[in-house]
C-alpha positions in Angstrom: -32.8 -129.3 -20.4 -35.7 -131.1 -21.7 -37.5 -130.5 -25.0 -41.5 -130.7 -25.5 -43.5 -129.2 -28.3 -44.0 -125.9 -25.9 -40.7 -124.9 -25.4 -37.2 -126.1 -23.9 -36.9 -126.6 -20.2 -33.5 -124.9 -19.6 -33.6 -124.8 -15.9 -35.4 -124.5 -12.4 -36.3 -121.2 -11.4 -33.9 -121.7 -8.4 -30.9 -122.3 -10.7 -30.4 -118.6 -12.2 -30.2 -116.2 -9.4 -31.2 -112.6 -9.3 -28.9 -110.5 -11.6 -27.3 -114.0 -13.5 -27.7 -115.6 -16.8 -27.8 -118.8 -18.2 -25.9 -119.6 -21.5 -28.1 -122.2 -23.4 -26.0 -123.9 -26.2 -26.7 -123.5 -29.9 -26.8 -127.1 -30.2 -29.5 -127.6 -27.3 -32.1 -125.0 -28.8 -31.3 -125.4 -32.5 -30.6 -122.0 -33.0 -27.9 -120.3 -34.8 -26.2 -118.4 -31.7 -26.4 -119.8 -28.1 -29.3 -117.9 -26.2 -28.7 -116.0 -22.9 -31.3 -116.5 -20.4 -31.4 -113.3 -17.8 -33.1 -112.8 -14.4 -33.7 -109.4 -13.7 -36.1 -108.2 -10.9 -38.0 -111.1 -10.6 -38.6 -111.8 -14.5 -36.5 -113.8 -16.9 -35.5 -112.7 -20.5 -33.9 -114.0 -23.7 -31.7 -112.8 -26.0 -29.2 -114.1 -28.6 -25.9 -114.5 -26.7 -23.3 -112.9 -28.7 -22.9 -109.2 -28.7 -24.0 -107.6 -31.9 -21.1 -105.4 -31.9 -18.2 -107.9 -31.0 -17.7 -111.5 -30.4 -18.3 -111.8 -26.6 -20.9 -113.5 -24.4 -23.7 -111.3 -22.8 -24.2 -114.3 -20.6 -20.9 -113.0 -18.9 -22.3 -109.4 -18.9 -23.7 -107.4 -16.1 -27.1 -107.3 -15.3 -28.8 -104.3 -13.9 -32.1 -102.4 -14.3 -33.5 -103.8 -17.2 -30.5 -104.3 -19.1 -27.1 -106.3 -19.8 -23.7 -104.7 -20.3 -21.5 -106.5 -22.4 -18.1 -107.2 -21.0 -16.1 -106.5 -24.0 -16.6 -102.8 -24.7 -19.3 -101.9 -22.4 -22.4 -101.8 -25.1 -25.6 -102.1 -23.2 -28.9 -103.8 -24.0 -32.6 -103.6 -23.0 -33.2 -107.2 -22.0 -36.8 -106.8 -22.9 -36.5 -105.6 -26.4 -33.1 -106.2 -27.2 -32.3 -102.6 -28.3 -29.1 -101.2 -27.8 -29.1 -98.7 -25.0 -25.6 -97.1 -25.9 -22.4 -97.4 -28.5 -20.8 -98.7 -29.4 -23.4 -101.1 -30.5 -26.0 -100.0 -32.7 -28.0 -103.4 -34.0 -30.3 -105.0 -31.6 -30.0 -108.4 -30.0 -32.9 -110.9 -31.0 -35.2 -111.9 -28.3 -36.7 -115.0 -27.3 -40.0 -115.5 -25.4 -39.3 -117.0 -22.0 -41.9 -118.5 -19.5 -42.0 -119.7 -16.1 -44.1 -122.9 -15.9 -44.3 -125.9 -13.5 -41.2 -124.1 -11.4 -39.3 -124.4 -14.4 -37.7 -121.8 -16.9 -38.7 -122.6 -20.5 -37.6 -121.3 -23.6 -38.9 -120.8 -26.9 -36.1 -120.1 -29.4 -37.1 -117.8 -32.5 -40.5 -116.8 -30.6 -39.6 -113.1 -30.4 -41.0 -110.9 -27.3 -43.1 -107.8 -27.6 -41.5 -105.3 -25.8 
């Protein structure tokens, strides 16, 4: 992982397989929570890693059809907006901008995406 003025390079595009996620530690991002970077349908998304409902890592969840399902209580969140899609979650996950550049995946912690 490398840092520049234009984000943090967290992986190469070949490092995160389709339907998988990478957990980037808070120490690396300088953010209050670890950030999960998801690969779904050829796109990359990033959300705060800790589920807003319970203390579970969303990077360990199931990714499908633009959503991630929490491994603890099965709450689902939209990867684009962070909005909860079902109970028991009622609070959205914070999103972070991700870009693919020069074969790498660049994370911009604290820069929310617009869904």
